[in-house]
C-alpha positions in Angstrom: 0.0 0.0 0.0 1.2 3.5 -0.8 2.5 5.0 2.4 1.0 8.4 1.8 -2.4 6.8 1.2 -2.0 4.8 4.4 -1.2 7.9 6.4 -4.2 9.9 5.3 -6.5 6.8 5.8 -5.2 6.6 9.4 -5.7 10.3 10.0 -9.3 10.0 8.7 -10.1 7.1 11.0 -8.6 9.0 14.0 -10.7 12.0 13.2 -13.9 9.9 13.1 -13.0 8.3 16.5 -12.3 11.6 18.2 -15.6 13.0 16.9 -17.6 10.0 18.0 -16.1 9.9 21.5 -16.5 13.6 22.1 -12.8 14.3 22.6 -12.6 17.7 20.9 -9.9 19.5 22.9 -6.2 19.2 22.7 -3.6 18.9 25.5 -2.9 22.1 27.3 0.2 23.3 29.0 -0.5 25.2 32.2 0.9 26.2 35.5 0.4 24.0 38.5 -2.6 24.8 40.7 -0.4 25.3 43.7 -0.7 23.9 47.1 -0.5 24.9 50.8 1.2 28.3 51.1 4.7 28.2 52.6 4.4 29.7 56.1 7.7 28.5 57.5 10.3 31.3 58.2 13.9 30.9 57.1 16.2 28.8 59.3 19.6 30.0 60.4 22.1 27.2 59.5 25.3 28.8 60.8 27.0 32.1 61.7 30.6 33.1 61.3 31.9 33.8 64.0 29.6 31.5 66.0 26.7 33.0 68.1 27.5 34.2 71.6 31.2 34.1 70.9 33.7 35.8 73.2 37.0 37.8 72.7 35.6 39.0 69.3 38.2 41.0 67.4 37.0 41.1 63.8 34.7 43.4 61.9 32.7 41.0 59.8 29.8 38.7 60.6 28.1 36.3 58.2 24.7 34.6 58.7 23.8 31.7 56.4 20.2 30.5 56.0 18.5 27.5 54.4 16.7 29.5 51.7 16.9 32.7 49.7 16.3 35.7 52.0 15.4 39.4 51.9 16.3 42.0 54.5 13.8 44.8 54.6 13.9 48.4 56.1 17.2 47.9 57.8 17.3 51.4 59.2 14.1 51.0 61.2 14.3 47.3 62.0 17.9 46.6 62.9 19.1 47.8 66.4 22.7 47.6 67.6 23.5 47.7 71.3 25.5 49.4 72.7 24.4 52.1 70.2 27.2 52.7 67.7 28.5 56.1 66.6 28.6 54.7 63.0 26.0 52.1 61.9 27.2 48.8 60.5 26.9 48.1 56.8 24.3 45.2 56.3 24.0 43.5 52.9 22.5 40.2 51.7 22.9 38.0 48.7 21.1 34.7 48.0 21.1 32.9 51.4 23.7 35.0 53.3 23.6 38.2 55.3 26.9 40.0 55.8 27.4 42.6 58.6 30.4 44.8 58.4 31.1 46.7 61.6 32.2 50.3 61.0 32.5 51.5 64.6 35.4 50.9 67.0 34.3 48.2 69.5 34.6 48.8 73.2 36.7 46.4 75.3 35.1 43.8 77.5 31.6 44.7 76.2 28.7 42.5 75.1 27.1 43.5 71.8 23.7 42.6 70.4 22.5 43.1 66.9 18.7 42.8 66.9 17.2 42.4 63.4 13.6 42.8 64.5 11.4 41.5 61.7 13.8 42.6 58.9 14.8 39.1 57.8 12.3 37.3 55.6 12.2 34.5 53.0 12.4 35.8 49.5 9.2 34.2 48.0 6.6 34.3 50.8 7.9 37.0 53.0 7.8 34.9 56.2 9.8 36.8 58.9 12.5 35.3 61.0 11.2 37.2 64.0 13.4 39.2 66.5 16.6 37.4 65.8 19.5 38.8 67.8 23.2 38.0 67.2 25.2 38.4 70.4 29.0 38.5 70.8 31.5 39.9 73.4 34.8 41.6 73.1 35.6 40.2 76.6 35.8 36.8 78.2 32.1 36.6 79.1 28.6 37.4 77.8 26.8 39.9 80.0 23.3 38.7 80.9 21.6 41.4 83.0 18.3 42.8 81.7 16.3 45.9 82.5 12.6 46.0 81.6 10.0 48.6 81.9 7.0 50.4 80.6 6.3 53.9 79.1 3.0 55.6 79.6 1.8 58.9 78.3 1.3 60.9 81.5 -1.6 63.0 80.2 -3.7 60.1 79.2 -2.2 56.9 80.6 -2.1 55.5 77.0 0.9 54.1 75.2 2.8 55.2 72.1 5.0 52.6 70.4 6.9 55.2 68.4 8.6 56.3 71.6 12.0 54.7 72.3 13.6 53.9 75.6 17.2 55.1 76.1 19.8 53.9 78.6 23.1 55.7 79.6 25.8 54.3 81.8 27.8 56.4 84.3 26.9 59.8 82.9 25.7 63.2 84.3 22.1 64.3 84.0 23.0 66.5 81.0 24.1 63.6 78.8 20.6 63.0 77.4 20.6 66.5 76.0 24.1 66.3 74.6 24.9 62.9 73.2 23.3 59.7 71.9 22.5 56.9 74.4 24.5 53.8 75.1 21.5 51.6 74.5 18.2 51.9 72.7 15.1 49.7 73.0 11.9 49.8 71.1 8.5 49.8 72.7 5.8 47.2 71.8 2.1 48.0 71.5 1.7 47.8 75.3 4.5 50.3 75.9 6.9 47.7 77.2 10.6 47.6 76.6 13.6 45.4 77.5 17.3 46.1 77.5 19.3 42.8 77.3 22.9 41.7 77.7 23.8 44.5 80.2 26.7 44.5 82.6 26.2 45.5 86.2 26.6 49.1 87.2 24.9 52.5 87.4 22.6 53.6 84.6 20.1 56.4 83.8 17.0 55.5 81.8 14.8 57.8 79.7 12.2 57.7 77.0 12.0 59.9 73.9 9.8 60.5 70.9 12.7 61.6 68.7 11.4 64.5 66.6 14.6 65.3 64.7 16.4 61.9 64.6 19.3 63.1 66.8 18.6 60.7 69.6 18.9 63.5 72.2 16.3 65.5 74.1 16.7 69.0 72.8 13.3 70.7 72.5 10.4 71.2 74.8 7.9 69.9 72.2 9.5 66.4 72.2 7.7 63.8 74.2 10.1 62.8 76.9 10.3 60.8 80.2 12.9 60.4 82.9 13.4 58.3 86.0 14.1 60.3 89.1 16.8 58.1 90.4 19.8 56.4 89.0 19.3 52.7 88.5 21.7 50.1 89.8 21.5 47.0 87.5 22.1 43.7 89.3 20.2 40.4 89.9 17.4 42.1 91.9 16.6 45.0 89.5 12.9 45.6 89.2 11.0 46.9 86.2 10.6 50.7 85.9 7.6 52.8 84.8 8.3 56.1 82.9 5.6 58.8 82.4 6.2 60.7 79.1 5.1 64.3 78.5 5.7 67.2 76.2 6.5 70.3 78.2 5.1 72.5 75.4 2.4 71.8 72.8 3.6 71.5 69.2 1.5 74.1 67.4 1.2 73.1 63.7 1.4 76.0 61.3 -1.0 75.9 58.4 0.5 74.7 55.2 1.2 77.4 52.5 -0.7 77.1 49.3 2.6 77.5 47.5 1.2 79.9 45.0 2.3 83.0 46.9 -1.1 84.6 46.2 -3.3 85.4 49.1 -7.0 84.5 48.7 -9.1 87.5 48.0 -11.2 88.7 51.0 -14.9 89.2 50.6 -15.8 92.9 50.4 -18.9 92.8 52.5 -18.7 91.9 56.2 -21.1 89.0 56.9 -21.8 86.6 59.8 -23.7 83.4 60.5 -25.3 82.3 63.8 -24.8 78.8 65.2 -28.5 78.8 66.3 -31.2 79.4 63.8 -34.8 78.1 63.1 -33.3 74.8 61.9 -30.7 74.4 64.6 -31.9 74.9 68.3 -29.7 76.6 70.8 -27.9 74.4 73.3 -28.9 74.9 77.0 -25.3 74.3 78.0 -23.2 76.4 75.5 -22.9 80.0 74.4 -24.4 81.2 71.1 -21.7 81.8 68.6 -21.6 84.4 65.8 -19.0 83.7 63.1 -17.7 86.5 60.9 -16.0 86.2 57.5 -13.4 88.8 58.4 -11.5 89.7 61.6 -13.2 92.4 63.7 -11.6 95.6 65.0 -14.5 97.1 66.9 -17.4 95.5 68.7 -20.2 97.4 70.5 -21.9 94.7 72.6 -24.7 97.2 73.5 -25.9 96.9 69.9 -26.3 93.2 70.0 -29.5 92.3 71.9 -31.1 89.1 73.0 -34.9 89.2 73.3 -37.9 86.9 73.5 -40.3 86.5 70.6 -42.1 89.7 71.6 -38.8 91.6 71.6 -38.6 92.0 75.4 -34.9 92.2 76.3 -33.2 89.3 78.0 -29.9 89.8 79.9 -26.7 88.4 78.3 -24.5 87.0 81.1 -21.2 86.6 79.1 -20.0 88.3 76.0 -16.5 87.9 74.4 -14.5 87.9 71.2 -12.2 85.0 70.5 -8.4 85.3 69.7 -9.0 85.1 66.0 -11.3 88.2 66.2 -13.8 86.3 64.1 -16.1 84.6 66.6 -18.4 86.4 69.2 -19.8 84.2 71.9 -22.7 85.3 74.1 -24.3 83.4 76.9 -27.6 83.6 78.8 -29.6 81.6 81.3 -31.2 79.6 78.5 -34.8 78.4 79.1 -35.8 75.1 77.5 -38.0 75.2 74.4 -38.1 79.0 74.5 -38.4 81.3 71.5 -35.6 83.8 71.2 -34.6 86.6 68.9 -31.1 88.0 68.4 -30.9 91.5 67.0 -27.5 92.5 65.5 -27.4 96.2 64.6 -25.5 97.0 61.4 -23.2 99.3 63.5 -22.5 96.6 66.1 -19.2 95.5 64.6 -16.6 96.8 62.2 -13.7 94.9 60.4 -10.1 96.1 60.2 -10.9 98.3 57.2 -13.8 99.9 59.0 -16.4 98.0 57.0 -19.7 97.3 58.8 -22.7 95.0 58.3 -24.9 96.0 55.3 -28.1 95.9 57.4 -29.5 95.1 60.8 -30.3 91.4 61.2 -32.8 89.6 63.4 -32.2 85.9 64.0 -35.0 83.9 65.5 -34.3 80.6 67.1 -35.6 78.1 69.7 -33.7 76.5 72.6 -33.4 72.8 73.1 -35.6 70.7 75.4 -34.2 69.0 78.5 -35.3 65.7 76.9 -32.6 66.3 74.3 -30.1 65.5 77.0 -29.2 62.5 79.0 -29.0 62.2 82.8 -25.7 60.8 84.2 -24.9 59.3 87.6 -21.3 58.2 88.3 -20.3 56.4 91.5 -16.7 56.3 92.6 -14.9 53.6 94.7 -11.5 54.0 96.3 -12.0 57.7 96.4 -9.1 59.6 97.9 -9.6 63.4 98.3 -5.8 63.9 98.9 -5.1 62.9 95.2 -7.5 65.6 93.9 -9.0 63.5 91.2 -10.6 65.3 88.2 -13.0 63.6 85.8 -12.4 64.6 82.2 -14.7 64.0 79.2 -13.1 63.7 75.8 -14.5 63.5 72.3 -11.6 62.4 70.1 -8.7 64.5 71.1 -10.8 67.4 72.4 -11.6 67.7 76.1 -15.2 68.9 76.3 -15.7 68.9 80.0 -13.6 68.7 83.3 -15.2 68.1 86.7 -13.4 67.9 90.1 -14.4 64.7 91.9 -15.3 65.9 95.4 -17.1 62.8 96.7 -18.1 59.2 96.1 -20.8 60.2 93.5 -21.4 62.8 90.8 -24.5 63.5 88.8 -25.7 65.8 86.1 -29.2 65.9 84.5 -28.1 67.7 81.4 -25.4 65.9 79.5 -24.9 66.1 75.7 -25.7 62.8 74.0 -22.8 61.0 72.4 -19.8 58.7 73.1 -17.2 60.0 75.5 -13.8 58.8 76.6 -13.3 59.3 80.3 -10.0 60.1 82.0 -9.2 60.5 85.7 -6.5 63.1 86.3 -4.7 63.1 89.6 -4.3 66.9 90.0 -1.4 67.1 92.4 -1.3 70.9 92.6 -5.1 71.2 92.6 -5.2 73.8 89.8 -7.9 71.9 87.8 -5.7 71.0 84.8 -2.9 68.6 83.7 0.6 69.9 84.2 3.6 68.5 82.3 7.0 67.7 83.9 10.2 69.7 83.8 13.5 67.8 83.5 15.7 70.7 84.6 13.7 71.0 87.8 13.4 67.2 88.1 9.6 67.6 88.3 7.5 64.7 87.1 4.3 65.3 85.2 0.9 64.8 86.7 -0.6 61.5 85.8 -4.0 60.6 84.3 -5.7 57.3 83.5 -8.0 56.7 80.5 -10.8 54.3 81.4 -10.9 51.3 79.1 -14.7 51.4 78.5 -16.2 54.4 76.8 -19.3 56.2 78.1 -22.3 56.3 75.8 -24.9 58.9 76.7 -28.4 58.6 75.3 -30.9 61.4 75.2 -33.9 61.3 77.6 -32.2 58.4 79.4 -30.9 57.7 82.9 -27.2 56.7 82.4 -25.2 55.2 85.3 -21.7 54.0 85.8 -19.4 52.7 88.5 -15.8 53.9 88.4 -12.8 52.7 90.4 -10.3 55.4 91.2 
């Protein structure tokens, strides 16, 4: 048989068979469907020199792992103790990390290189957590530790961006002049630990380092200090540091960058916080907001009346620091109809411009049922500590009340969710006072209650608080 005829006959039969059996696709080449994701971190196989070695004299360390690795964010993750003047050079290739020490090593000193979570496997990113390579330039590995906690004095909360700093055998001014001997990071709970310390006298601080200099050099930096020098030995106890900023960091508004000042409106105008659609609070002043700063204010030409224009006395009247908001207060009666008459000559802006016309704003006050009733009962009350109850909404303190007994109540509380703090007001001036390092004055301390207070309108709200 002709070979070509045989080939085409075979091809024809195969085609009929494929059609009859329903096999219409062809083989596909594809990627495997995968499997269980690798969650195992890299494994350290060996280090050169070996871990926890003594009498170290070199300047190079190699760490070899069982798989390809990646080292991420070295600057923020890797921490060398004692803190070096010059940071080491850390590089990696394939399965090996190389550390080249650039600083002169101190004699008879234990060093620790903590990698944090910087070391990860290349493919899945599984971290080799908190690995620390330890070595000593002396005959022994120092093993003392110092642990502690940093709390924000004004709130009792924690801030993990603060660092703990340790100095050995230094005067009080060292924290303002040079970098520390040891640095430790805080965890989410505000805890820190210094490891591989030798015995001796130390000073411990905490700092939120604003400029990266590792020194306390401005009153707006969050800072904490321990009153006494610490002697580190077998019986050392944990320390608690209370951090504060001696001065508030006032943020300046960002410039638009164009160099062109926005045009001011020509006419002087104002808006009132209370109006027919927005009842006046029984607890707060009525605010008038102006579109331009005011130079002159004649309060006699701003009158509060009832709906029949009978005059009602204003108890407080003041212009705020921006010169744009006038606040006026009265003994507000619930569900009462008011009218505020603002004469066109009542105010003038810095150019002498006045209001285009006399305005009358009609508004109604709120009802007592718009508020919640609150009863707080205090246990372990100690009058000598001068406790003060503070109400916060976000970062704003909306109310502060001295605690003068085992219970406190108020029938008119604005509805909403509040964070409660207890301030221990040592100097009894009704406000939180920061510390002062030069005077060795610790800040006043406050505690934020873990459970928020939710106030419902027209509801009796109660809470027990342990001081």
